[in-house]
C-alpha positions as CSV (number, residue, x, y, z in Angstrom):
1,M,-29.6,-4.9,-29.2
2,K,-26.3,-3.2,-30.0
3,T,-23.1,-5.2,-29.2
4,Y,-20.1,-3.2,-28.2
5,D,-16.5,-4.1,-28.8
6,W,-15.8,-3.2,-25.2
7,I,-17.7,-2.3,-22.0
8,V,-15.6,-0.4,-19.4
9,V,-17.1,-0.4,-15.9
10,G,-16.1,2.6,-13.8
11,A,-15.4,6.2,-14.9
12,G,-12.6,7.2,-12.5
13,I,-9.2,8.2,-13.9
14,T,-8.4,4.5,-14.8
15,G,-11.7,3.8,-16.6
16,A,-11.8,7.2,-18.3
17,A,-8.2,6.8,-19.6
18,L,-8.8,3.3,-20.8
19,A,-12.1,4.0,-22.5
20,Y,-10.6,6.9,-24.4
21,E,-7.5,4.9,-25.5
22,L,-9.8,2.0,-26.7
23,A,-12.1,4.4,-28.6
24,K,-9.0,6.1,-30.1
25,Q,-8.2,2.6,-31.7
26,G,-11.6,2.8,-33.5
27,L,-13.4,0.4,-31.2
28,Q,-17.0,0.8,-30.1
29,V,-16.9,1.4,-26.4
30,L,-19.5,1.8,-23.7
31,L,-18.4,3.3,-20.4
32,L,-20.6,2.7,-17.4
33,E,-20.6,4.7,-14.2
34,K,-22.9,4.3,-11.3
35,E,-23.1,7.9,-10.2
36,K,-23.3,11.2,-12.2
37,N,-20.8,12.9,-10.0
38,P,-18.9,10.2,-8.1
39,H,-16.8,11.3,-5.1
40,S,-14.4,8.4,-5.5
41,A,-10.6,8.0,-5.0
42,T,-10.1,10.1,-8.2
43,Y,-12.1,13.0,-6.7
44,Y,-10.0,13.0,-3.5
45,S,-6.7,12.3,-5.2
46,Y,-3.7,14.5,-4.3
47,G,-2.9,14.6,-8.0
48,G,0.7,13.6,-7.6
49,V,2.5,11.9,-10.5
50,A,5.5,10.0,-9.2
51,Y,7.2,9.6,-12.6
52,W,10.6,9.6,-10.9
53,S,9.9,6.5,-8.8
54,G,10.2,3.6,-11.2
55,S,12.5,0.9,-9.9
56,T,12.2,-1.9,-12.4
57,P,12.8,-1.9,-16.2
58,L,9.0,-1.9,-16.8
59,T,8.1,0.8,-14.2
60,R,10.9,3.0,-15.3
61,Q,9.7,2.8,-18.9
62,L,6.1,3.6,-17.8
63,C,7.2,6.5,-15.7
64,Q,9.1,8.0,-18.7
65,E,6.0,7.5,-20.9
66,S,3.8,9.0,-18.2
67,K,5.8,12.2,-18.1
68,H,5.6,12.5,-21.9
69,I,1.9,11.6,-22.0
70,L,0.8,14.0,-19.2
71,S,2.9,16.9,-20.3
72,N,1.0,16.9,-23.6
73,L,-2.4,15.6,-22.4
74,S,-4.2,18.9,-22.2
75,Q,-3.5,19.6,-25.8
76,E,-4.3,16.1,-26.9
77,L,-7.7,16.0,-25.1
78,D,-8.5,19.7,-25.7
79,G,-9.3,19.9,-22.0
80,E,-7.6,21.2,-18.8
81,T,-5.6,18.9,-16.7
82,E,-3.6,21.5,-14.7
83,Y,-0.4,19.6,-15.3
84,R,2.7,21.1,-13.7
85,E,5.9,20.1,-12.1
86,L,6.6,21.0,-8.5
87,N,9.0,19.9,-5.7
88,L,8.0,16.8,-3.7
89,V,9.1,17.2,-0.1
90,L,9.4,13.9,1.8
91,T,9.7,14.6,5.5
92,I,12.2,12.5,7.5
93,P,11.2,11.9,11.2
94,Q,13.5,13.5,13.8
95,D,14.5,10.2,15.2
96,R,15.5,8.5,12.0
97,D,18.8,8.4,10.1
98,P,18.4,10.5,6.9
99,E,21.0,8.4,5.0
100,T,19.2,5.1,5.8
101,I,15.9,6.6,4.6
102,R,17.5,8.0,1.4
103,Q,18.8,4.5,0.6
104,N,15.2,3.3,0.4
105,Y,14.9,5.3,-2.7
106,A,18.3,4.5,-4.3
107,N,16.8,2.2,-7.0
108,C,14.3,4.8,-8.3
109,L,14.7,6.2,-11.8
110,N,15.5,9.6,-10.3
111,P,16.4,9.1,-6.7
112,P,15.5,12.1,-4.4
113,D,18.1,14.4,-3.0
114,Y,18.7,14.9,0.8
115,L,18.2,18.4,2.2
116,T,19.2,19.6,5.7
117,I,16.7,21.2,7.9
118,E,18.0,24.7,6.9
119,E,17.8,23.8,3.2
120,A,14.3,22.2,3.6
121,L,13.0,25.5,5.1
122,E,14.3,27.5,2.2
123,L,12.5,25.1,-0.1
124,E,9.2,24.9,2.0
125,P,9.0,27.6,4.7
126,L,5.8,26.1,6.2
127,L,7.7,23.0,7.6
128,N,8.2,22.7,11.3
129,P,12.0,22.3,11.9
130,E,11.4,20.8,15.4
131,E,9.9,17.6,13.9
132,I,12.1,16.7,11.1
133,A,15.7,15.5,10.5
134,G,15.7,17.0,7.0
135,V,13.8,16.0,3.9
136,L,14.2,14.2,0.6
137,T,13.2,16.1,-2.5
138,V,12.7,15.4,-6.2
139,P,10.8,17.1,-9.1
140,H,7.3,15.7,-9.1
141,G,4.5,15.8,-11.6
142,H,1.1,17.1,-10.6
143,I,-2.4,17.2,-12.2
144,H,-5.9,17.9,-11.2
145,A,-7.2,14.3,-11.2
146,Q,-10.8,15.1,-11.4
147,K,-10.4,17.7,-14.3
148,T,-8.1,15.3,-16.1
149,T,-10.8,12.6,-15.9
150,Q,-13.3,14.9,-17.3
151,A,-11.0,15.9,-20.1
152,Y,-10.6,12.2,-20.9
153,L,-14.4,11.7,-20.8
154,Q,-15.1,14.6,-23.1
155,A,-12.5,13.4,-25.6
156,F,-13.9,9.9,-25.4
157,L,-17.4,11.2,-26.3
158,R,-16.0,13.2,-29.3
159,L,-14.4,9.9,-30.6
160,G,-17.9,8.4,-30.6
161,G,-17.9,6.7,-27.2
162,T,-21.0,6.1,-25.2
163,I,-21.4,6.9,-21.5
164,A,-24.3,5.6,-19.4
165,I,-24.9,6.4,-15.7
166,E,-26.2,3.1,-14.5
167,P,-25.1,0.9,-11.6
168,V,-23.8,-2.4,-12.9
169,L,-25.4,-5.3,-11.0
170,N,-24.0,-8.3,-12.6
171,L,-22.1,-9.9,-15.4
172,L,-23.9,-11.5,-18.4
173,R,-22.4,-15.0,-18.7
174,Q,-22.5,-17.8,-21.2
175,N,-20.8,-20.7,-19.4
176,E,-17.3,-19.3,-18.7
177,R,-17.5,-16.5,-21.1
178,I,-18.6,-13.0,-20.2
179,I,-20.8,-11.5,-23.0
180,G,-21.9,-8.3,-21.4
181,V,-23.3,-6.8,-18.2
182,I,-26.6,-6.3,-16.5
183,T,-27.4,-2.8,-15.0
184,A,-30.2,-1.5,-12.9
185,H,-32.1,-0.6,-16.1
186,N,-30.6,-2.5,-19.1
187,T,-28.7,-5.4,-20.4
188,Y,-25.6,-4.6,-22.5
189,K,-23.8,-7.1,-24.7
190,S,-20.1,-6.8,-25.6
191,E,-17.3,-8.9,-26.9
192,N,-15.2,-7.8,-24.0
193,T,-15.7,-6.3,-20.6
194,V,-13.0,-4.6,-18.5
195,I,-13.6,-3.8,-14.7
196,C,-12.1,-0.4,-13.7
197,A,-14.3,0.1,-10.6
198,G,-11.5,0.7,-8.1
199,A,-12.2,-0.7,-4.7
200,F,-15.7,-2.0,-5.7
201,S,-14.1,-4.2,-8.3
202,R,-13.3,-6.8,-5.6
203,S,-16.9,-7.2,-4.3
204,F,-18.4,-7.0,-7.8
205,L,-16.2,-9.8,-9.1
206,K,-16.7,-11.8,-5.9
207,T,-20.4,-11.7,-6.5
208,N,-19.8,-13.3,-9.8
209,N,-17.6,-16.0,-8.2
210,I,-14.4,-14.5,-9.6
211,P,-11.8,-14.1,-6.9
212,T,-9.1,-11.5,-7.4
213,P,-6.1,-10.4,-5.3
214,L,-7.5,-6.8,-5.1
215,Y,-8.1,-5.1,-1.7
216,F,-9.1,-1.7,-0.4
217,S,-8.6,0.8,2.3
218,H,-11.0,3.4,3.8
219,T,-9.3,6.7,3.2
220,Q,-10.1,10.1,4.8
221,V,-8.7,13.5,3.8
222,I,-9.5,17.1,4.7
223,K,-10.6,19.3,1.9
224,T,-10.4,23.1,2.3
225,P,-11.7,26.1,0.4
226,P,-9.2,28.3,-1.3
227,L,-6.8,29.8,1.2
228,K,-4.3,32.7,1.3
229,I,-1.6,30.5,2.9
230,R,0.8,29.4,0.2
231,L,2.4,25.9,0.1
232,R,5.2,25.7,-2.4
233,S,5.5,21.9,-2.6
234,L,3.7,18.7,-2.2
235,V,4.5,17.4,1.2
236,M,4.4,13.7,2.3
237,P,6.2,11.4,4.8
238,A,9.4,9.8,3.5
239,I,8.3,6.6,5.3
240,L,4.9,5.6,4.1
241,Q,3.2,3.5,6.8
242,R,0.3,2.9,4.4
243,L,2.3,0.8,2.2
244,K,3.4,-1.3,5.1
245,I,-0.1,-2.0,6.3
246,E,-1.2,-2.8,2.8
247,S,1.5,-5.4,2.4
248,Q,0.5,-7.0,5.7
249,V,-3.2,-7.3,4.9
250,R,-2.8,-8.8,1.5
251,Q,-0.7,-11.8,2.6
252,P,-2.1,-15.3,2.0
253,D,-2.7,-15.9,5.7
254,K,-5.0,-12.8,5.8
255,E,-7.2,-13.8,2.8
256,S,-9.8,-15.6,5.0
257,D,-10.2,-12.3,7.0
258,W,-11.3,-10.5,3.9
259,N,-14.1,-13.1,3.3
260,L,-15.6,-13.0,6.7
261,P,-19.3,-12.2,6.7
262,N,-18.9,-9.3,9.2
263,S,-16.8,-6.2,9.1
264,N,-13.2,-6.7,10.2
265,R,-10.9,-3.9,11.1
266,M,-7.4,-5.1,10.2
267,A,-5.1,-2.0,10.5
268,E,-5.0,1.8,10.3
269,V,-2.5,4.5,10.0
270,I,-2.6,8.4,10.0
271,E,-0.1,10.2,7.8
272,P,0.6,13.9,7.5
273,G,0.7,15.3,4.0
274,A,-0.5,18.4,2.1
275,I,-1.1,19.6,-1.5
276,Q,-2.4,23.0,-2.7
277,F,-4.3,23.2,-5.9
278,L,-4.0,26.1,-8.4
279,D,-7.2,27.6,-7.0
280,G,-5.7,27.8,-3.5
281,S,-7.6,24.9,-2.0
282,F,-5.9,22.1,-0.2
283,Y,-6.1,18.4,0.6
284,L,-4.6,17.7,4.0
285,G,-3.5,14.4,5.7
286,Q,-4.6,10.9,5.0
287,A,-6.2,8.4,7.3
288,S,-6.0,4.8,6.0
289,Q,-8.1,2.2,7.6
290,I,-8.2,-1.4,6.4
291,I,-11.8,-2.4,7.0
292,T,-13.1,-5.4,5.1
293,D,-16.7,-4.1,4.7
294,S,-16.8,-1.5,1.9
295,S,-20.1,-0.1,3.2
296,V,-18.8,1.0,6.5
297,I,-18.4,4.8,7.1
298,P,-15.6,5.6,9.5
299,D,-16.0,8.2,12.3
300,L,-15.0,11.3,10.2
301,T,-15.0,13.6,13.3
302,Q,-12.3,11.3,14.9
303,S,-10.4,11.1,11.7
304,E,-10.4,14.8,11.2
305,T,-9.0,15.3,14.8
306,E,-6.2,12.8,14.2
307,I,-5.3,14.1,10.8
308,R,-5.1,17.7,12.2
309,S,-3.0,16.4,15.1
310,Q,-0.4,14.9,12.7
311,I,-0.5,18.1,10.4
312,A,0.2,20.2,13.4
313,K,3.6,18.5,13.9
314,I,4.8,18.9,10.3
315,L,2.9,21.9,8.9
316,P,1.5,23.8,12.0
317,Q,0.1,26.7,10.0
318,L,-2.3,24.3,8.2
319,A,-3.5,22.4,11.3
320,N,-6.5,24.6,12.2
321,V,-7.6,26.0,8.7
322,H,-11.2,25.6,7.8
323,G,-12.0,22.3,6.0
324,T,-14.2,19.2,6.0
325,C,-13.2,15.6,6.3
326,H,-14.2,13.3,3.5
327,H,-14.1,9.5,2.9
328,C,-13.5,7.3,0.0
329,L,-12.3,3.8,-0.8
330,V,-8.9,3.2,-2.3
331,A,-8.0,-0.1,-4.2
332,F,-4.6,-1.6,-3.9
333,S,-2.8,-4.8,-4.8
334,D,0.9,-5.8,-5.1
335,P,2.6,-2.4,-5.7
336,S,5.1,-3.9,-8.1
337,R,2.3,-5.7,-10.1
338,P,-1.0,-3.9,-10.7
339,L,-3.9,-5.9,-12.0
340,V,-3.9,-5.4,-15.7
341,G,-5.1,-7.9,-18.3
342,K,-7.2,-11.0,-18.7
343,I,-8.8,-12.7,-15.7
344,Q,-7.8,-16.3,-15.6
345,N,-10.2,-19.2,-16.4
346,F,-12.7,-16.8,-18.1
347,E,-13.1,-15.4,-21.5
348,G,-14.1,-11.8,-22.3
349,I,-13.4,-10.4,-18.8
350,Y,-10.4,-8.1,-17.9
351,L,-9.3,-6.1,-15.0
352,F,-7.5,-2.7,-14.9
353,S,-7.1,-1.7,-11.3
354,G,-4.9,-1.9,-8.2
355,F,-2.4,0.8,-9.0
356,T,-0.2,2.1,-6.2
357,S,0.5,5.3,-8.2
358,P,-2.5,5.4,-10.6
359,L,-1.7,8.8,-12.0
360,A,1.7,7.7,-13.1
361,Y,0.9,4.3,-14.4
362,A,-2.7,4.3,-15.6
363,P,-2.3,6.7,-18.6
364,P,0.6,4.8,-20.2
365,L,-0.8,1.3,-19.3
366,A,-4.2,2.4,-20.8
367,R,-2.3,3.3,-24.0
368,H,-0.5,-0.1,-24.0
369,F,-3.6,-2.0,-23.2
370,A,-5.5,-0.5,-26.2
371,S,-2.6,-1.3,-28.5
372,W,-2.4,-4.9,-27.1
373,V,-6.1,-5.3,-27.8
374,V,-5.7,-4.3,-31.4
375,Q,-2.2,-5.8,-32.2
376,G,-2.5,-8.9,-30.1
377,T,0.8,-8.2,-28.4
378,D,2.4,-5.3,-26.5
379,N,5.9,-5.0,-24.8
380,A,4.4,-3.9,-21.5
381,I,1.1,-5.8,-21.3
382,D,2.7,-9.1,-22.3
383,Q,4.7,-8.9,-19.0
384,F,1.6,-9.2,-16.9
385,S,0.3,-12.6,-16.1
386,P,-3.4,-13.6,-16.2
387,I,-5.2,-12.5,-13.1
388,G,-6.4,-15.0,-10.6
């Protein structure tokens, strides 16, 4: 039986980027994914790259690296990522003070600029002036997350990496050391295993009696076919209620709620947003529901109605376009501290997940992680504490 240097569990954008960077270091890497065509958080990603948003020395460094990596990634991977730069438009509610909202972004690497309603309409004519007090705007990176993931995977294969489509059922343990994984069809051995399975990482590790401060939301967006309507920018709310409810449900006093045997609905929010891809198709809105059971499927008809209602206020011309509501799980942790590195009290097991802005942080951190593995030290990864 072949023993790999690394097994990477999960082939979304995080797993694909990390597997590629590890293989680029000359390591023997097996990448495992449970589905051939997963419709995961990567599939339904807006594709925004907030490389302007770093607010600490580490995140500012990573944002600068992200912009450099992604602007050259199509050439490096010999695959299409659809990288571009466009205007991010952050809508300010009519009843809120724009200056107060602007100050919330003052510590960012590149703070957004405030535009009046008239200036906002020049930038994005689809906005409804009756519902906003102006907008904040900043140059924003954008990729097609699914195509970028595929480009990573193809480059990984060309480096000699191996991909297997098999659900991972369990970890292979030798006392407190992880020596591989057990899938539905095989047992694979490795010196090291890293979990990049997004929202499913929590339940998978819990099954193996490995608790982690990783959580998830049930997210719904409307996907449209290509449309003739043209949106010039990526539109999102300046006040993200999603971040507020994520902060609330990951507090220590809520931990027991996550471990209840039955499903527990903890919070929910509907936010209007929109992005148009290069082929003319859109993703619209976002419903975020914190439900502790990952197997629950929310009422998509109700979610679609509520998303369209919110879109009608901000982007009325998009409220009734043809489209279908879809559901996925989105992992989250402390937004200032994604879960990157060794899992405490165990050997041979690592986590690479919980990114609030995965498209900005996963590519540079994957590169740093692979360097850390080979060199034994890295200026970014050394700043993360063992997970647990």
